[in-house]
VEXTORVO-506113 format. One record per residue (C-alpha): residue number from 1; residue in one letter; x, y, z. Coordinates in steps of 0.5 Angstrom, whole numbers, plus 2048, in hexadecimal, padded with zeros to 3 digits. Layout:
REM VEXTORVO-506113
   nr  rest    x    y    z
  NUM     A    X    Y    Z
...
REM end
This chain:
REM VEXTORVO-506113
   nr  rest    x    y    z
    1     M  7FC  7CC  7F6
    2     D  802  7CA  7F2
    3     T  809  7CC  7F2
    4     L  808  7D2  7ED
    5     E  802  7D5  7F1
    6     L  805  7D4  7F8
    7     R  80C  7D7  7F6
    8     L  808  7DD  7F3
    9     C  804  7DE  7F9
   10     R  80A  7DE  7FD
   11     R  80D  7E3  7F9
   12     L  808  7E8  7F9
   13     Q  806  7E7  800
   14     G  80E  7E8  801
   15     T  80D  7EE  7FD
   16     L  808  7F1  800
   17     L  80A  7F0  807
   18     A  810  7F3  805
   19     F  80D  7F9  802
   20     F  809  7FB  808
   21     C  80E  7FA  80D
   22     L  812  7FF  809
   23     S  80C  804  809
   24     A  80B  803  811
   25     L  812  804  811
   26     V  812  80B  80D
   27     L  80B  80D  811
   28     V  80F  80D  817
   29     V  816  810  814
   30     V  811  816  811
   31     Y  80E  816  817
   32     V  814  818  81C
   33     A  818  81B  816
   34     A  813  820  813
   35     P  80D  820  817
   36     S  80A  826  814
   37     I  809  822  80E
   38     Y  803  81F  812
   39     T  801  825  815
   40     N  800  828  80D
   41     M  7FC  822  80B
   42     L  7F7  823  811
   43     S  7F7  82A  810
   44     L  7F9  82B  817
   45     M  7FD  831  81A
   46     P  804  82F  81D
   47     S  805  82E  824
   48     P  809  834  828
   49     T  80D  82F  82C
   50     G  80F  82B  826
   51     H  80B  825  827
   52     S  807  822  822
   53     P  7FF  823  824
   54     V  7FB  81D  826
   55     A  7F7  81D  81F
   56     A  7FE  81C  81C
   57     T  800  816  821
   58     L  7F9  812  820
   59     L  7FA  813  819
   60     L  801  810  81A
   61     V  7FD  80A  81E
   62     G  7F8  809  81A
   63     V  7FB  808  814
   64     G  801  804  817
   65     G  7FB  7FF  81A
   66     F  7F8  7FE  813
   67     L  7FF  7FC  810
   68     A  7FF  7F8  816
   69     L  7F9  7F4  814
   70     V  7FA  7F4  80D
   71     M  801  7F1  80F
   72     I  7FE  7EB  813
   73     A  7F8  7EA  80E
   74     I  7FE  7E9  808
   75     P  800  7E3  80B
   76     R  7FA  7E0  80C
   77     R  7F7  7E2  805
   78     W  7F1  7E5  807
   79     R  7EE  7E7  800
   80     W  7EB  7ED  802
   81     V  7F2  7F0  803
   82     F  7F4  7ED  7FC
   83     W  7EF  7F2  7F9
   84     L  7F0  7F7  7FE
   85     V  7F7  7F8  7FC
   86     L  7F6  7F6  7F5
   87     V  7F0  7FC  7F4
   88     A  7F5  801  7F9
   89     F  7FB  800  7F5
   90     G  7F8  800  7EE
   91     G  7F5  807  7F0
   92     M  7FC  809  7F2
   93     I  7FD  80B  7EB
   94     L  7FA  811  7EC
   95     D  7FF  814  7F1
   96     I  805  813  7EB
   97     P  802  819  7E7
   98     A  7FF  81D  7ED
   99     T  806  81D  7F0
  100     L  809  81F  7E9
  101     L  804  825  7E8
  102     Q  807  827  7EF
  103     L  80E  827  7ED
  104     M  80C  82B  7E7
  105     G  809  830  7EB
  106     I  802  82F  7E8
  107     L  7FF  82C  7EE
  108     P  801  82F  7F5
  109     G  806  82B  7F8
  110     L  804  829  800
  111     F  80A  826  802
  112     P  812  826  802
  113     L  815  824  7FB
  114     W  818  81D  7FE
  115     Y  811  81B  801
  116     S  80E  81C  7FA
  117     L  813  818  7F6
  118     C  813  813  7FC
  119     R  80C  812  7FB
  120     M  80C  812  7F3
  121     G  812  80C  7F4
  122     A  80D  808  7F9
  123     S  807  809  7F4
  124     L  80B  807  7EE
  125     I  80D  800  7F2
  126     A  806  800  7F4
  127     V  803  800  7ED
  128     G  808  7FB  7EB
  129     I  806  7F6  7F0
  130     F  7FF  7F7  7EE
  131     V  800  7F6  7E7
  132     W  804  7EF  7EA
  133     M  7FE  7EE  7EE
  134     L  7F9  7EE  7E8
  135     Q  7FD  7EA  7E4
  136     I  7FD  7E5  7EA
  137     Y  7F6  7E5  7EB
  138     R  7F4  7E4  7E4
  139     R  7F9  7DE  7E3
  140     H  7F8  7DA  7EA
  141     G  7F3  7DE  7EE
  142     V  7F3  7E2  7F5
  143     W  7F9  7E1  7F8
  144     A  7FB  7DC  7F3
  145     M  7F8  7D7  7F6
  146     G  7F5  7D4  7F0
  147     R  7EE  7D5  7ED
  148     Q  7E8  7D1  7EF
  149     A  7E3  7CD  7EB
  150     K  7DD  7D0  7E9
  151     A  7D8  7CE  7ED
  152     S  7D4  7CB  7E8
  153     T  7D9  7C6  7E7
  154     R  7DB  7C4  7EE
  155     H  7D4  7C2  7F0
  156     Q  7D3  7BD  7EA
  157     P  7D1  7B6  7EC
REM end
């Protein structure tokens, strides 16, 4: 891997780790500050004691565990994580018009305004990272590790 590809790889890894660390932090802050968002998302009735239902806590642990797995995989440059993030971030473009339609009242708003705007901001950032990752892949391969030579040219005597 040449120095340009190494720099691109490290920059991409740093950006993704920062994004997922911030996502994990927001996940916990929303759980503490507004647990009703999780109960609404799961279509659960709020607990009479004011605590979050067990299902909401399990959702937090599950998503947090998945984010931890992805954050472990990024420095190790697992190929399947590159593709998973690329597809997921590309799909987040659909969240932008959906949120705008909710804000205009065309679609029902399930979440508070601040949460919808925060989610749309994260989607805008993710779509930007998607475009960047796509460019890196087209020019330098997965994780900017360089393109491998074709199988037919590698095995020639």
